[in-house]
Backbone bond lengths (Angstrom), bond angles and torsions (degrees), N, CA, C in turn:
res aa  C-N    CA-C-N  psi(-1)  N-CA   C-N-CA  omega(-1)  CA-C   N-CA-C  phi
1 X - - - 1.425 - - 1.403 108.73 -
2 X 1.352 116.51 134.39 1.410 123.21 174.74 1.521 114.28 -109.14
3 X 1.267 116.70 136.29 1.407 109.70 171.73 1.507 110.78 -148.35
4 X 1.339 117.24 159.08 1.446 125.74 177.67 1.413 106.83 -126.24
5 X 1.403 113.04 138.76 1.488 127.89 178.60 1.419 116.92 -90.00
6 X 1.315 118.02 134.85 1.473 125.19 173.32 1.544 103.84 -138.74
7 X 1.304 112.78 129.72 1.516 123.69 176.00 1.415 111.39 -105.89
8 X 1.337 118.32 129.43 1.416 124.59 -179.03 1.509 110.93 -136.15
9 X 1.406 115.32 156.30 1.347 120.61 171.53 1.539 105.01 -110.11
10 X 1.451 115.06 162.29 1.393 117.33 178.99 1.452 120.27 -49.16
11 X 1.422 114.79 -48.01 1.525 125.67 -177.97 1.571 108.76 -66.51
12 X 1.276 122.09 -19.96 1.385 122.37 -173.59 1.547 110.04 -93.75
13 X 1.274 115.68 -28.11 1.480 111.13 -174.73 1.500 105.70 -135.51
14 X 1.350 115.42 106.46 1.502 121.47 177.97 1.572 115.18 -63.61
15 X 1.176 112.67 -21.34 1.538 115.35 -177.12 1.561 108.60 -69.56
16 X 1.266 116.16 -54.52 1.390 125.35 174.62 1.511 112.58 -60.30
17 X 1.247 118.05 -42.87 1.476 120.86 178.10 1.499 112.72 -64.27
18 X 1.326 121.27 -29.12 1.439 131.63 175.80 1.519 116.47 -71.57
19 X 1.250 117.86 -20.78 1.427 120.00 176.23 1.440 113.45 -51.37
20 X 1.325 121.00 134.41 1.409 125.45 179.75 1.652 110.21 -74.57
21 X 1.291 111.69 162.39 1.513 117.28 179.40 1.415 112.23 -67.94
22 X 1.359 118.43 -41.83 1.516 118.89 177.62 1.502 113.44 -71.24
23 X 1.342 117.08 148.36 1.428 120.36 177.79 1.545 111.77 107.35
24 X 1.270 118.34 -2.16 1.509 118.09 -179.90 1.564 105.01 -93.04
25 X 1.310 115.77 144.17 1.440 120.98 172.52 1.459 111.13 -122.08
26 X 1.340 120.15 141.52 1.425 124.55 -170.75 1.735 103.28 -97.68
27 X 1.268 111.10 117.11 1.485 121.02 -179.44 1.551 105.49 -129.09
28 X 1.411 114.74 155.77 1.432 122.18 168.24 1.511 110.37 -85.41
29 X 1.239 123.00 141.26 1.414 128.69 172.97 1.585 109.87 -89.51
30 X 1.273 115.99 7.29 1.604 119.11 -177.59 1.492 103.79 114.35
31 X 1.324 109.90 176.02 1.436 122.07 -177.66 1.519 110.49 -87.80
32 X 1.303 114.75 134.47 1.490 124.94 177.11 1.418 109.17 -110.76
33 X 1.322 118.78 -173.42 1.355 129.54 178.92 1.584 110.78 -55.90
34 X 1.261 114.36 -30.24 1.559 119.58 -173.61 1.506 111.11 -113.88
35 X 1.388 118.04 16.61 1.498 120.80 -175.33 1.428 112.66 110.53
36 X 1.358 114.73 -163.86 1.487 118.55 176.53 1.430 117.68 -58.40
37 X 1.282 121.06 138.16 1.412 127.55 178.85 1.472 107.70 -98.10
38 X 1.415 117.97 94.84 1.423 126.98 -175.65 1.558 111.61 -89.89
39 X 1.297 111.73 133.30 1.516 120.53 175.96 1.458 111.83 -142.21
40 X 1.287 117.45 160.91 1.515 121.58 168.43 1.445 107.97 -91.69
41 X 1.305 117.46 138.18 1.564 126.82 -169.93 1.501 105.09 -129.11
42 X 1.363 106.36 150.45 1.502 114.59 172.09 1.473 106.52 -156.65
43 X 1.185 117.32 143.65 1.527 122.84 173.45 1.478 115.87 -131.93
44 X 1.316 107.50 138.99 1.529 117.43 -174.51 1.522 111.88 -120.26
45 X 1.275 123.46 138.80 1.435 122.71 -177.61 1.459 104.27 -73.36
46 X 1.416 109.58 144.07 1.535 117.62 173.52 1.563 105.47 -114.78
47 X 1.223 116.63 -166.93 1.530 122.18 -174.07 1.406 108.88 -60.82
48 X 1.286 118.50 140.57 1.583 124.36 174.45 1.394 114.31 -55.47
49 X 1.332 119.17 132.10 1.520 115.74 175.99 1.612 110.61 -81.97
50 X 1.266 115.62 166.85 1.482 120.58 178.33 1.500 114.85 -66.95
51 X 1.443 116.04 -25.60 1.335 120.90 -179.29 1.487 114.65 -79.74
52 X 1.408 118.88 121.31 1.406 117.65 179.03 1.448 121.95 -65.40
53 X 1.257 123.71 130.22 1.450 123.13 174.87 1.616 103.33 102.97
54 X 1.158 119.46 7.52 1.412 116.96 -176.45 1.533 109.53 -127.68
55 X 1.268 122.41 169.27 1.466 127.62 -169.40 1.485 109.46 -149.04
56 X 1.292 118.89 148.65 1.475 126.62 170.92 1.538 106.09 -108.67
57 X 1.341 117.05 139.34 1.513 124.08 175.70 1.413 101.39 -133.28
58 X 1.384 106.24 157.93 1.475 125.23 158.81 1.442 108.01 -103.55
59 X 1.325 121.55 107.94 1.483 126.76 -178.65 1.453 102.61 -98.30
60 X 1.407 118.74 126.87 1.417 122.91 -175.39 1.734 104.28 -120.66
61 X 1.280 112.64 125.50 1.533 121.16 -179.24 1.607 103.34 -103.64
62 X 1.280 115.39 124.95 1.546 119.06 173.81 1.566 109.54 -116.23
63 X 1.236 114.48 134.33 1.492 124.38 177.60 1.565 108.17 -68.94
64 X 1.294 111.75 141.23 1.463 118.27 179.79 1.482 110.79 -77.45
65 X 1.326 114.88 -38.16 1.429 115.47 -176.19 1.513 110.97 -84.86
66 X 1.317 126.36 -28.34 1.406 127.71 171.22 1.531 112.34 -123.59
67 X 1.347 119.65 80.47 1.411 116.73 -172.99 1.538 117.94 -54.94
68 X 1.356 117.18 -17.70 1.486 117.25 178.63 1.598 109.87 -70.09
69 X 1.272 115.08 -19.51 1.461 119.05 -172.98 1.481 104.63 -87.75
70 X 1.377 114.01 118.76 1.447 125.05 -177.59 1.463 113.99 -126.23
71 X 1.383 120.76 152.21 1.461 122.48 174.59 1.472 102.35 -136.72
72 X 1.355 117.98 127.66 1.419 122.51 -179.63 1.637 110.43 -114.42
73 X 1.338 104.67 141.09 1.477 109.09 178.62 1.596 110.17 -126.91
74 X 1.349 118.84 142.48 1.420 120.77 171.57 1.505 109.10 -92.54
75 X 1.371 115.15 121.99 1.469 121.25 -170.18 1.581 104.81 -112.94
76 X 1.216 115.33 136.27 1.544 127.00 166.62 1.315 108.66 -119.90
77 X 1.319 116.63 118.02 1.563 117.21 -179.67 1.619 106.31 -159.28
78 X 1.326 112.82 167.01 1.431 121.82 177.11 1.580 106.53 -52.32
79 X 1.406 116.64 147.35 1.410 121.95 -177.61 1.464 116.01 -58.74
80 X 1.312 117.69 -29.82 1.538 118.93 -170.16 1.587 107.61 -94.99
81 X 1.295 119.68 12.57 1.515 122.69 -170.39 1.497 102.38 -69.12
82 X 1.309 126.32 130.50 1.394 128.06 174.79 1.608 110.68 -80.33
83 X 1.378 112.10 151.88 1.439 115.14 -179.43 1.560 116.44 -59.38
84 X 1.408 113.35 -28.22 1.431 119.05 178.87 1.498 110.10 -64.52
85 X 1.279 118.21 -39.68 1.488 122.45 178.03 1.475 111.86 -66.86
86 X 1.245 120.06 -40.81 1.482 124.26 176.81 1.546 110.00 -65.48
87 X 1.238 120.47 -42.04 1.424 127.29 -179.65 1.669 107.41 -60.52
88 X 1.293 109.79 -49.21 1.581 118.48 -177.49 1.548 102.98 -58.53
89 X 1.280 117.24 -48.13 1.564 119.44 -173.82 1.511 104.94 -64.07
90 X 1.390 117.35 -47.53 1.512 119.21 177.12 1.462 115.36 -53.76
91 X 1.292 119.06 -36.51 1.346 126.64 -177.42 1.600 117.61 -75.37
92 X 1.394 108.64 -20.41 1.325 115.44 170.61 1.470 126.00 -77.32
93 X 1.413 108.52 -11.57 1.439 120.23 -175.48 1.566 115.80 -56.85
94 X 1.344 114.93 -28.20 1.493 123.63 169.32 1.499 112.50 -57.68
95 X 1.323 120.57 -49.63 1.428 126.05 178.77 1.467 108.65 -60.24
96 X 1.279 125.75 -46.58 1.441 123.35 174.24 1.375 113.26 -62.35
97 X 1.339 123.39 -44.74 1.436 120.76 179.79 1.565 116.00 -65.96
98 X 1.286 113.15 -30.38 1.529 117.23 168.56 1.591 114.21 -67.51
99 X 1.230 108.79 -34.97 1.600 110.77 179.05 1.525 103.87 -69.12
100 X 1.290 126.64 -43.10 1.484 124.59 -178.64 1.607 108.53 -65.62
101 X 1.335 120.15 -41.28 1.394 120.69 174.01 1.481 114.50 -58.74
102 X 1.357 116.82 -41.81 1.399 118.30 177.39 1.590 114.49 -65.55
103 X 1.445 111.16 -40.35 1.480 114.13 170.67 1.439 118.35 -59.57
104 X 1.323 118.85 -31.51 1.461 125.36 177.13 1.593 108.19 -65.91
105 X 1.266 114.37 -48.08 1.454 114.14 179.53 1.504 120.29 -80.35
106 X 1.305 116.33 -23.56 1.463 121.73 -179.30 1.410 119.44 -90.17
107 X 1.359 116.50 -43.77 1.415 126.13 -173.88 1.499 118.80 -124.46
108 X 1.418 112.13 7.26 1.441 113.10 169.23 1.559 113.76 83.59
109 X 1.209 116.97 21.19 1.496 120.79 -177.43 1.499 115.35 -47.27
110 X 1.402 113.17 -38.19 1.550 122.23 -179.58 1.426 112.03 -84.59
111 X 1.261 123.00 0.34 1.481 129.52 -169.79 1.563 111.80 -91.77
112 X 1.295 117.79 45.16 1.575 113.93 -179.34 1.517 105.91 -134.33
113 X 1.204 118.51 165.25 1.370 132.33 173.71 1.528 106.96 -115.22
114 X 1.246 112.17 120.46 1.630 114.80 -175.41 1.542 106.43 -78.24
115 X 1.309 119.71 107.93 1.458 122.40 169.14 1.516 111.90 -109.25
116 X 1.252 121.06 -23.10 1.357 124.41 179.98 1.511 111.11 -158.65
117 X 1.275 118.45 158.09 1.498 123.44 178.30 1.361 110.05 -60.59
118 X 1.345 124.75 -43.95 1.430 129.18 -174.57 1.520 108.64 -64.33
119 X 1.301 115.49 -46.01 1.537 120.77 -175.64 1.510 103.29 -63.41
120 X 1.271 122.12 -44.97 1.441 123.59 -170.75 1.609 106.36 -70.55
121 X 1.260 119.90 -38.84 1.488 127.10 175.90 1.423 115.66 -59.20
122 X 1.429 110.86 -42.73 1.486 119.65 175.89 1.484 111.73 -66.56
123 X 1.253 117.37 -43.54 1.476 123.90 -176.51 1.636 110.02 -57.53
124 X 1.387 100.21 -57.80 1.610 109.29 179.64 1.495 112.58 -54.97
125 X 1.363 115.31 -46.37 1.497 117.16 179.12 1.505 109.67 -60.95
126 X 1.240 120.89 -49.24 1.530 123.66 177.81 1.533 115.31 -56.65
127 X 1.358 113.44 -44.69 1.397 117.94 178.96 1.554 114.75 -67.93
128 X 1.300 117.21 -38.78 1.431 120.88 178.53 1.609 110.63 -71.76
129 X 1.371 113.96 -35.68 1.491 112.65 171.30 1.456 116.80 -63.18
130 X 1.354 114.61 -39.49 1.392 119.51 176.42 1.551 113.43 -61.77
131 X 1.271 109.76 -41.63 1.675 114.29 178.09 1.474 108.02 -62.48
132 X 1.312 117.49 -39.26 1.594 123.45 -178.67 1.573 108.46 -62.77
133 X 1.290 107.99 -48.10 1.451 111.65 178.33 1.509 116.88 -67.70
134 X 1.250 128.01 -32.71 1.374 133.76 169.85 1.558 108.73 -64.94
135 X 1.236 116.09 -43.02 1.538 120.92 175.27 1.379 114.74 -54.51
136 X 1.401 111.36 -50.28 1.508 118.51 -174.82 1.642 104.84 -67.83
137 X 1.391 121.71 -43.17 1.264 121.28 -174.15 1.536 113.16 -64.73
138 X 1.432 113.64 -39.81 1.494 120.98 177.47 1.628 103.93 -63.39
139 X 1.214 119.16 -43.18 1.509 118.16 -177.76 1.479 108.07 -61.18
140 X 1.250 124.61 -46.40 1.423 127.88 170.45 1.446 120.10 -50.46
141 X 1.360 108.98 -45.26 1.465 114.20 177.38 1.501 113.53 -63.73
142 X 1.326 115.25 -42.72 1.409 124.00 179.55 1.673 109.31 -59.32
143 X 1.342 111.77 -43.71 1.388 117.86 -175.94 1.582 107.86 -65.95
144 X 1.272 118.72 -41.53 1.501 121.89 -176.87 1.589 103.35 -69.41
145 X 1.249 121.55 -41.77 1.503 118.95 -177.39 1.557 112.27 -61.97
146 X 1.350 108.65 -39.44 1.475 115.73 -177.98 1.616 110.15 -65.86
147 X 1.442 113.46 -34.22 1.385 120.68 -179.88 1.534 107.28 -69.04
148 X 1.248 115.58 -45.34 1.540 117.28 178.01 1.401 116.09 -64.69
149 X 1.329 121.42 -25.00 1.393 124.79 179.84 1.689 109.20 -77.72
150 X 1.351 110.45 -27.79 1.393 117.81 -175.20 1.597 107.65 -83.06
151 X 1.351 121.87 -19.27 1.556 120.93 -174.98 1.505 104.43 -85.82
152 X 1.277 109.20 164.80 1.583 116.51 175.22 1.625 104.90 -73.06
153 X 1.232 120.11 150.40 1.556 120.96 173.40 1.526 118.47 -41.96
154 X 1.289 110.43 -44.37 1.528 115.82 -177.24 1.561 114.88 -61.53
155 X 1.338 117.21 -22.83 1.397 118.37 -179.20 1.438 111.96 -94.39
156 X 1.263 120.72 -11.26 1.474 122.38 -178.62 1.547 106.56 -90.05
157 X 1.206 114.70 111.45 1.507 120.73 -173.45 1.629 102.24 -148.88
158 X 1.287 109.38 157.87 1.505 122.25 -177.33 1.559 99.39 -82.60
159 X 1.452 115.30 154.76 1.400 115.07 178.25 1.638 114.26 -57.27
160 X 1.278 111.96 -31.07 1.503 115.52 -176.26 1.481 109.03 -73.50
161 X 1.402 119.93 -34.10 1.372 120.67 177.21 1.540 115.05 -75.12
162 X 1.383 116.99 -27.48 1.410 120.69 172.91 1.566 110.50 -70.56
163 X 1.327 113.85 -37.77 1.514 117.23 -179.12 1.563 107.79 -64.16
164 X 1.332 114.52 -47.46 1.463 120.20 177.66 1.476 115.41 -56.79
165 X 1.356 120.91 -36.38 1.382 127.08 -177.21 1.553 104.97 -75.87
166 X 1.286 117.88 -41.84 1.487 112.85 174.58 1.457 118.82 -59.54
167 X 1.377 115.46 -31.71 1.469 122.64 176.05 1.442 119.23 -85.88
168 X 1.301 112.74 -1.57 1.430 119.87 -171.92 1.435 124.70 68.78
169 X 1.414 109.54 25.55 1.460 120.47 -169.85 1.545 106.18 -101.22
170 X 1.249 120.07 -5.62 1.483 124.38 -176.35 1.451 116.86 -65.10
171 X 1.371 122.81 121.10 1.359 122.20 171.92 1.453 118.85 -73.29
172 X 1.349 126.05 143.01 1.435 123.63 -173.97 1.501 107.38 -110.34
């Protein structure tokens, strides 16, 4: 599913301001730091795409505390896609954005000069691969540290100390 985000205020967009009160559904966009992120949602059909079996929608998210605050997304998805699935994907956008921010800081995703599409594609691919590698290595280190903390102190030893102990070379 592809989507693009547009944020509007009532005064700025008369189309969103003219939406009637009925027809909104309350769904969670996923869990946030303070629990489920509840919003009112509504989707409206847009022009039919050329691809058969697909639809375009305008998905509108309305804040519960400030109903005048709305965010609109253009969604392109299979015709039978339920609203709950689209809301779940929309709620995962923050995870994707934080991944890109991490890639910019950790592996230089934003450190390129676009001269050709091929060069850009290679840079992006290499940067995202490097981020994936670092993430896996970091997860492995965390798992090893957790294992070391769970073992009794006598079993936690460096590979060199374990080798010396097996050979009877360990100093006491």
